C-alpha positions as CSV (number, residue, x, y, z in Angstrom):
1,M,160.7,-70.7,40.6
2,A,163.2,-71.8,43.1
3,R,166.5,-72.6,41.8
4,T,168.8,-75.6,42.7
5,V,172.4,-75.9,41.8
6,V,173.7,-79.5,41.7
7,I,177.6,-80.0,41.6
8,G,178.5,-83.3,39.8
9,A,176.6,-85.5,37.4
10,G,177.0,-88.9,39.4
11,M,174.2,-91.3,40.2
12,G,173.2,-89.7,43.5
13,A,173.4,-86.2,42.1
14,M,171.2,-87.0,39.1
15,A,168.8,-88.8,41.3
16,A,168.4,-85.7,43.4
17,A,168.2,-83.6,40.3
18,A,165.3,-85.5,38.7
19,R,163.2,-85.5,41.9
20,L,163.8,-81.8,42.5
21,A,162.9,-81.1,38.8
22,V,159.6,-83.0,39.2
23,A,158.9,-81.0,42.5
24,G,158.9,-77.8,40.5
25,R,162.4,-76.5,41.0
26,R,164.7,-75.2,38.3
27,V,167.7,-77.5,38.4
28,T,171.2,-76.9,36.9
29,V,174.0,-79.6,37.2
30,Y,177.6,-78.5,36.8
31,E,179.9,-81.4,35.9
32,R,183.6,-80.8,35.6
33,T,184.0,-83.7,33.1
34,E,182.4,-84.2,29.7
35,T,180.0,-86.9,30.8
36,H,177.5,-88.2,33.4
37,G,177.3,-91.2,35.6
38,G,180.2,-90.7,37.9
39,A,181.8,-94.2,38.3
40,L,179.3,-95.9,35.8
41,R,181.5,-95.6,32.9
42,R,182.0,-97.8,29.8
43,H,185.3,-98.6,28.0
44,E,185.1,-99.8,24.3
45,R,187.9,-101.1,22.1
46,D,187.8,-103.5,19.0
47,G,184.1,-104.4,19.4
48,F,184.6,-105.2,23.1
49,G,182.7,-103.2,26.0
50,F,183.4,-103.2,29.7
51,D,182.0,-101.6,32.7
52,T,184.8,-99.8,34.4
53,G,182.9,-99.2,37.7
54,P,180.2,-101.4,39.3
55,G,179.3,-104.3,37.1
56,L,176.3,-105.5,39.1
57,L,173.2,-103.9,40.8
58,H,171.9,-104.6,44.1
59,L,168.5,-103.2,45.5
60,P,167.1,-102.3,42.0
61,A,164.0,-101.0,43.9
62,V,165.8,-97.7,44.5
63,W,166.0,-97.0,40.8
64,R,162.4,-98.4,40.1
65,D,161.2,-96.0,42.7
66,L,163.0,-93.1,41.0
67,F,161.4,-93.7,37.6
68,V,157.9,-94.2,39.1
69,K,158.2,-91.0,41.3
70,T,159.6,-88.9,38.3
71,G,157.3,-90.2,35.5
72,R,155.0,-93.1,36.6
73,E,157.1,-95.3,34.3
74,P,158.6,-98.7,35.2
75,L,162.4,-98.8,35.0
76,E,162.2,-101.9,32.9
77,E,160.8,-99.7,30.0
78,R,164.2,-97.9,29.8
79,V,166.7,-100.7,30.7
80,A,166.5,-104.5,30.5
81,M,167.6,-106.3,33.7
82,A,168.0,-109.8,34.7
83,Q,168.6,-111.3,38.0
84,V,171.9,-113.2,38.1
85,E,171.6,-117.0,38.6
86,P,173.4,-118.5,40.2
87,A,174.1,-115.4,42.1
88,V,177.7,-116.2,42.7
89,R,180.3,-119.0,42.4
90,H,182.8,-119.1,45.2
91,V,186.2,-120.9,44.8
92,F,188.1,-121.3,48.1
93,A,191.8,-121.5,49.0
94,D,191.7,-125.4,49.3
95,G,190.2,-125.8,45.8
96,S,186.6,-126.6,46.9
97,S,183.9,-124.4,45.3
98,V,180.1,-123.6,45.5
99,A,177.4,-122.0,43.4
100,L,175.0,-120.2,45.6
101,P,171.4,-119.5,44.1
102,G,169.9,-116.1,44.4
103,G,167.1,-115.6,47.0
104,S,166.6,-119.3,48.0
105,R,167.3,-120.1,51.5
106,A,166.6,-123.8,50.9
107,G,168.7,-123.8,47.7
108,T,171.5,-122.2,49.6
109,V,171.4,-124.7,52.4
110,E,171.5,-127.5,50.1
111,A,174.3,-126.2,47.9
112,L,176.5,-125.5,51.0
113,D,175.9,-128.9,52.6
114,A,176.9,-130.6,49.3
115,A,180.0,-128.5,48.7
116,L,181.3,-128.1,52.2
117,G,179.7,-130.8,54.3
118,P,176.6,-131.5,56.3
119,G,175.6,-128.6,58.7
120,A,177.4,-125.9,56.7
121,G,174.1,-124.8,55.2
122,E,172.4,-124.6,58.5
123,R,175.0,-122.5,60.2
124,W,175.0,-120.1,57.3
125,S,171.0,-120.1,57.4
126,E,171.2,-119.4,61.1
127,L,173.7,-116.4,60.6
128,L,171.2,-115.0,58.1
129,V,168.5,-115.1,60.6
130,R,170.6,-112.9,62.9
131,A,171.5,-110.7,59.9
132,R,167.8,-110.2,59.4
133,E,167.6,-108.6,63.0
134,V,170.3,-106.2,61.9
135,W,168.4,-105.3,58.8
136,D,165.2,-104.8,60.7
137,A,167.0,-102.5,63.2
138,T,168.9,-100.5,60.7
139,R,166.9,-100.4,57.5
140,R,165.0,-97.2,58.1
141,P,167.7,-95.1,59.8
142,L,170.5,-96.3,57.5
143,L,168.7,-96.6,54.1
144,E,165.4,-94.5,54.3
145,E,166.1,-91.6,56.5
146,P,168.6,-88.8,56.1
147,L,171.6,-88.5,58.6
148,T,171.1,-85.1,60.0
149,G,173.3,-84.7,63.0
150,A,175.0,-85.9,66.2
151,V,171.9,-87.6,67.7
152,D,171.6,-89.9,64.6
153,R,175.2,-90.6,64.7
154,A,175.2,-91.5,68.4
155,A,172.2,-93.9,67.9
156,L,173.8,-95.6,64.9
157,G,177.1,-95.9,66.6
158,R,175.7,-98.8,68.8
159,D,176.1,-102.2,67.0
160,P,172.6,-104.0,66.5
161,Y,174.0,-107.6,66.0
162,P,172.4,-109.7,68.5
163,A,174.4,-111.0,71.4
164,R,174.5,-114.8,71.8
165,R,174.8,-116.9,75.0
166,R,178.2,-118.1,75.9
167,G,178.1,-120.1,79.1
168,L,176.6,-117.7,81.7
169,L,177.3,-114.5,79.7
170,R,175.8,-113.0,76.6
171,R,178.4,-111.9,74.2
172,R,178.4,-110.0,71.0
173,P,181.4,-110.2,68.6
174,A,182.9,-106.8,68.0
175,T,183.8,-107.4,64.3
176,L,182.7,-109.3,61.2
177,T,185.6,-111.8,61.5
178,G,184.7,-112.3,65.2
179,V,181.1,-113.3,64.0
180,A,182.5,-115.5,61.2
181,R,185.0,-117.5,63.4
182,A,182.6,-117.8,66.4
183,E,179.5,-118.9,64.5
184,L,180.5,-120.4,61.3
185,R,183.7,-122.2,62.2
186,D,184.4,-123.7,58.9
187,P,187.2,-121.5,57.2
188,R,185.5,-121.6,54.0
189,L,182.3,-120.2,55.5
190,V,184.4,-117.6,57.3
191,A,185.8,-116.6,53.9
192,L,182.4,-116.5,52.4
193,L,181.1,-114.1,55.0
194,E,184.3,-112.0,55.0
195,S,184.1,-111.7,51.2
196,H,181.1,-109.4,51.4
197,A,183.1,-106.8,53.3
198,L,186.2,-107.4,51.0
199,A,184.0,-106.6,48.0
200,H,183.5,-103.2,49.4
201,G,187.3,-102.6,50.3
202,L,186.4,-103.1,54.0
203,D,188.8,-105.1,56.3
204,P,186.6,-107.7,57.9
205,R,188.8,-107.7,60.9
206,R,187.8,-104.1,61.6
207,A,184.3,-103.9,60.2
208,P,181.6,-104.1,62.8
209,A,179.6,-107.2,63.5
210,S,176.6,-105.5,61.8
211,A,178.4,-105.8,58.4
212,V,176.5,-109.3,58.3
213,V,173.7,-107.2,56.8
214,L,175.7,-107.1,53.5
215,A,175.5,-110.9,53.1
216,Y,171.6,-110.6,54.1
217,L,171.0,-107.8,51.4
218,E,172.5,-110.0,48.6
219,H,170.9,-113.2,49.6
220,T,167.4,-111.6,50.1
221,F,167.1,-109.1,47.3
222,G,169.4,-110.7,44.6
223,T,172.1,-109.6,42.3
224,W,171.0,-108.0,39.0
225,Y,172.7,-107.3,35.7
226,V,171.8,-104.6,33.4
227,R,171.8,-105.6,29.8
228,G,174.5,-103.8,28.0
229,G,176.3,-103.0,31.1
230,M,175.6,-100.5,34.0
231,R,176.4,-97.6,31.8
232,A,172.8,-98.2,30.2
233,L,171.4,-97.4,33.8
234,A,173.4,-94.1,34.0
235,D,172.2,-93.3,30.5
236,A,168.5,-93.9,31.5
237,V,168.7,-91.7,34.6
238,Y,170.4,-88.9,32.6
239,E,167.7,-89.0,29.9
240,R,165.0,-88.9,32.7
241,C,166.6,-85.7,33.9
242,L,166.6,-84.2,30.6
243,E,163.0,-85.1,30.1
244,R,162.2,-83.4,33.4
245,G,163.9,-80.0,32.3
246,V,167.3,-80.4,34.2
247,E,170.0,-78.5,32.6
248,F,173.5,-79.9,32.4
249,R,176.6,-78.0,32.0
250,F,179.5,-80.3,31.2
251,G,183.1,-79.3,31.3
252,T,182.3,-76.8,34.0
253,A,184.1,-77.0,37.3
254,V,182.7,-75.5,40.5
255,S,185.5,-73.9,42.7
256,R,183.5,-73.2,45.7
257,V,180.2,-72.9,47.3
258,V,179.3,-69.3,48.1
259,V,178.0,-68.8,51.7
260,E,176.7,-65.6,53.1
261,G,175.2,-65.2,56.5
262,G,175.5,-68.9,57.2
263,R,173.5,-69.9,54.3
264,A,174.5,-71.3,50.7
265,V,173.5,-68.8,48.2
266,G,175.2,-70.2,45.0
267,V,178.3,-71.4,43.5
268,E,181.6,-69.8,42.1
269,L,182.7,-71.5,38.8
270,A,186.4,-72.0,38.0
271,D,186.3,-69.0,35.7
272,G,185.1,-66.9,38.5
273,T,181.4,-66.7,37.4
274,R,178.9,-66.7,40.2
275,E,175.6,-68.5,39.9
276,A,172.9,-67.8,42.5
277,A,170.9,-70.6,44.0
278,D,168.2,-71.1,46.7
279,A,169.9,-74.5,47.4
280,V,173.1,-76.3,46.6
281,V,173.6,-80.0,46.3
282,W,177.2,-81.3,46.6
283,G,177.8,-84.6,45.0
284,A,181.4,-84.2,44.1
285,G,182.9,-86.1,47.0
286,G,185.5,-84.7,49.4
287,P,185.4,-81.5,51.6
288,V,183.0,-78.9,50.3
289,P,185.0,-75.7,49.4
290,A,182.7,-73.1,50.8
291,A,183.5,-69.5,51.6
292,G,182.7,-68.6,55.2
293,D,182.2,-72.4,56.2
294,A,185.7,-73.7,56.5
295,G,184.4,-76.2,59.4
296,E,182.1,-78.1,57.1
297,A,182.8,-81.8,57.7
298,G,183.8,-83.5,54.5
299,G,183.3,-87.2,55.4
300,G,186.9,-88.0,54.3
301,T,188.1,-91.2,52.7
302,G,189.0,-92.9,56.1
303,A,190.4,-96.4,55.4
304,A,188.4,-96.6,52.1
305,A,190.2,-98.7,49.5
306,G,190.7,-98.2,45.8
307,R,189.9,-100.6,43.0
308,L,192.2,-102.1,40.5
309,T,190.2,-103.5,37.5
310,V,191.6,-105.6,34.7
311,L,189.7,-105.6,31.4
312,L,190.1,-108.8,29.5
313,A,189.4,-109.3,25.7
314,L,189.3,-113.1,25.2
315,R,189.2,-115.3,22.1
316,G,186.8,-118.1,22.0
317,R,183.3,-118.7,23.2
318,R,182.1,-118.2,26.8
319,P,182.0,-121.7,28.0
320,E,178.6,-123.2,28.7
321,G,177.6,-122.9,32.4
322,T,180.0,-120.2,33.2
323,A,179.0,-118.2,36.3
324,H,178.4,-114.5,35.7
325,R,180.2,-113.7,38.9
326,T,183.0,-115.9,40.5
327,V,184.9,-114.8,43.9
328,V,188.3,-116.4,44.1
329,H,189.6,-116.8,47.6
330,T,193.3,-117.1,48.5
331,A,195.1,-117.1,51.6
332,G,196.3,-113.7,53.1
333,P,198.4,-112.5,56.0
334,G,197.3,-113.1,59.6
335,G,194.9,-115.8,58.7
336,T,192.8,-113.5,56.6
337,T,191.6,-114.2,53.0
338,R,192.1,-112.2,49.9
339,T,189.6,-112.1,46.9
340,V,189.5,-111.5,43.2
341,T,186.2,-111.0,41.7
342,V,185.7,-112.0,38.1
343,L,182.7,-110.9,36.0
344,R,181.8,-112.8,32.9
345,P,178.4,-111.3,31.9
346,G,178.1,-113.4,28.5
347,D,176.3,-110.3,27.0
348,P,176.3,-110.3,23.2
349,A,176.4,-106.4,23.3
350,L,179.8,-106.5,24.9
351,V,181.8,-108.6,22.4
352,P,182.3,-108.3,18.7
353,D,180.9,-111.5,17.9
354,G,180.0,-115.0,19.4
355,E,183.6,-116.2,19.1
356,H,184.9,-113.9,21.8
357,E,184.2,-113.2,25.5
358,S,184.9,-110.1,27.7
359,A,185.7,-110.4,31.4
360,V,186.6,-108.0,34.2
361,L,188.7,-108.8,37.2
362,S,188.6,-106.6,40.1
363,V,190.5,-106.3,43.5
364,A,190.5,-103.7,46.3
365,V,193.8,-102.1,46.6
366,P,195.3,-99.1,48.3
367,P,194.3,-95.6,47.0
368,H,196.4,-93.4,44.8
369,R,198.8,-90.7,45.9
370,A,201.3,-89.3,43.5
371,G,204.8,-89.7,44.8
372,A,203.9,-92.3,47.5
373,G,206.0,-95.0,46.1
374,R,204.9,-98.3,44.9
375,P,204.5,-101.9,46.5
376,A,207.8,-103.5,47.1
377,D,206.6,-106.7,45.5
378,R,203.4,-108.5,44.3
379,A,202.4,-110.0,47.5
380,E,202.4,-106.5,49.1
381,A,200.5,-105.1,46.2
382,M,197.7,-107.7,46.8
383,D,197.5,-107.2,50.5
384,W,194.1,-105.5,50.3
385,T,193.2,-106.6,53.8
386,A,195.9,-104.5,55.5
387,G,193.3,-102.4,57.3
388,E,195.0,-99.0,57.2
389,W,195.5,-98.5,53.6
390,A,198.8,-96.8,52.9
391,A,198.6,-95.0,49.6
392,V,200.4,-96.2,46.6
393,D,201.5,-94.2,43.3
394,W,199.7,-96.3,40.8
395,T,201.2,-94.3,38.0
396,A,204.7,-95.6,39.1
397,P,206.3,-98.0,36.4
398,G,205.2,-101.5,36.9
399,A,203.0,-101.0,39.8
400,A,199.7,-101.6,38.1
401,E,200.9,-104.4,35.8
402,R,202.5,-106.5,38.6
403,C,199.2,-106.3,40.5
404,A,197.1,-107.2,37.3
405,D,199.5,-110.1,36.8
406,E,198.8,-111.4,40.3
407,A,195.1,-111.1,40.0
408,L,195.0,-112.9,36.6
409,A,197.3,-115.7,38.1
410,V,194.9,-116.1,41.0
411,A,192.0,-116.4,38.8
412,D,193.7,-119.0,36.6
413,A,194.9,-121.0,39.6
414,A,191.1,-121.4,40.4
415,G,190.7,-123.1,37.1
416,L,189.1,-120.1,35.2
417,G,191.5,-120.4,32.2
418,L,191.6,-116.9,31.2
419,G,195.3,-116.1,30.5
420,G,195.7,-118.6,27.7
421,R,192.7,-117.0,25.8
422,L,194.0,-113.5,26.2
423,L,193.8,-111.2,23.1
424,W,194.7,-108.1,25.1
425,R,194.0,-106.6,28.5
426,E,193.8,-102.9,29.9
427,V,194.5,-102.2,33.5
428,R,192.6,-99.4,35.4
429,T,193.9,-98.2,38.7
430,P,192.8,-95.8,41.5
431,A,194.7,-93.1,39.7
432,D,192.2,-93.5,36.8
433,T,189.2,-93.5,39.1
434,E,190.6,-90.1,40.8
435,R,191.0,-88.6,37.3
436,E,187.6,-89.5,36.1
437,T,185.4,-89.0,39.2
438,G,187.4,-86.7,41.4
439,A,187.2,-89.2,44.3
440,P,190.3,-88.4,46.4
441,G,192.9,-91.0,45.8
442,G,190.4,-93.0,43.6
443,A,189.0,-94.4,46.8
444,V,185.7,-96.2,46.4
445,P,183.4,-95.5,49.4
446,A,181.6,-98.6,51.1
447,P,178.0,-98.6,52.3
448,V,177.4,-97.2,55.8
449,L,177.4,-99.6,58.7
450,A,176.0,-99.3,62.2
451,G,178.2,-99.6,65.2
452,A,181.9,-99.0,65.8
453,D,181.0,-95.7,67.6
454,G,179.9,-94.4,64.1
455,A,183.2,-94.9,62.4
456,F,181.5,-96.4,59.4
457,L,179.1,-93.7,58.8
458,R,179.4,-90.9,56.2
459,A,178.8,-87.1,56.2
460,A,175.2,-85.9,56.9
461,N,172.9,-85.2,53.9
462,R,171.9,-81.9,55.4
463,T,175.2,-80.0,56.2
464,A,175.8,-77.4,59.1
465,T,175.5,-74.7,56.4
466,A,171.7,-73.8,55.7
467,G,170.8,-74.6,52.0
468,L,173.7,-77.0,51.5
469,Y,173.1,-80.7,51.1
470,R,175.3,-83.7,50.3
471,V,174.6,-86.8,48.0
472,G,176.7,-89.6,46.6
473,G,179.0,-92.2,48.0
474,W,180.7,-89.9,50.4
475,A,177.4,-88.7,51.9
476,H,174.9,-90.9,53.9
477,P,174.1,-93.8,53.2
478,G,177.5,-94.4,51.6
479,G,178.8,-96.2,48.6
480,G,177.2,-98.3,46.0
481,T,174.9,-97.6,43.1
482,A,171.7,-98.2,45.1
483,H,172.9,-96.2,48.1
484,A,173.8,-93.3,45.9
485,G,170.2,-93.3,44.6
486,M,169.0,-93.3,48.1
487,S,171.1,-90.3,49.0
488,G,169.5,-88.3,46.1
489,A,166.1,-89.1,47.5
490,M,167.1,-88.0,50.9
491,A,168.4,-84.7,49.8
492,A,165.5,-84.0,47.5
493,G,163.1,-84.6,50.3
494,L,165.0,-82.4,52.8
495,I,165.0,-79.5,50.2
496,V,161.4,-79.9,49.2
497,E,159.8,-80.8,52.4
498,G,162.2,-79.3,55.0
499,D,164.6,-80.3,57.6
500,D,162.1,-82.6,59.4
501,W,161.5,-84.7,56.4
502,R,162.4,-88.4,57.4
503,G,161.5,-90.4,54.4
504,S,158.2,-92.1,53.3
505,R,156.2,-93.6,56.1
């Protein structure tokens, strides 16, 4: 029986492991920490529970497919999920707000017209029509097929956002901000579109026009909540792996991939032990430490942002009608906006009783680097649209708390009234993310995007070394829980079916 070694127990790695085991391979997963799930972790204290990574799920079909393909069982038999409704509430810098329904084009038009004025909904709807063109052009190469080499990168380096006529010429905005300002005009609609990039730590002034697809995905496929928190999904995937015979070795770090004759033949553990394998799946992020393969592309963190998360334990019941997700927009430098995302799930499993509420604030911030200094003041700490992220030492005294104070003040200025109900809070920074997941600087990868000459693509799933494959957020198709699951399917397909595998047709 062919043996595959998987390095890391994140969501992409476990997705690959389960599929490979079902295909008849003997699979061993080596994880340097003592648990599974990667960024999908849970923090518990005094009867409160919090997701410390992603709190919502997009494209749940990815995980439904995994459970069907690895056991002919609906995902919903393992975890309870509900579509979030309304999908999101936006509070803009001028104090206006709008709650957007999930998946209803007519409902979205009506809500935007009522909140922002006649015509706002139609302009947004027309933008989503053009975003659909981007989706149709990129769905297969970006989300269903593995990225395997230079030819794929060249094709995906061209931006598929449709050009529009301006006078005698047809022009295509180069960036997401260019699209927003040219076609939406209302600064609140501009902020709404830009927030889809900011949610992934992308600077909308530099993200390609094709990033409109992020708004299309959320509108079309909805936003989902896993009852009990996203950790429940990680647990379900881990249990599926065990059921299919996958072996996990926790607390076991891999120091390097062993390469002989241009092919990966196993791994060397931190204690010097070597484990042979017919194929190796790297799901740990960063450059692959491979003997004889120093030129292997690592994907790198690029301009990826980190994430500062503030866990709030609140006294008092969750107010009736509270939106699950609220995005608060504030003015940023150079005419940009900043966002603070507030998740208030109202899940009884996350609170000690009905007289308390849990909430999570999150903002994109610079990644962590020890000794790099700290933001000079709160405004600088909160400038997460700076484009080129200058690393911050998030362990420096006061750095995290000042940023958390600012985030909570932004939320309360929008009328959320959280600070006055606070029992306690805990602040988690990119330094915590780096320690727990191993991601360099605690950076959180964004989904891949077409255009910009391939600058927003990630490392190929099939590496230049035979028998060595990549999964997870730093591999194609990039970050996000759903995208990680897709990467696992791609790597498993390449290993089982061969290098010509291009996904289901």
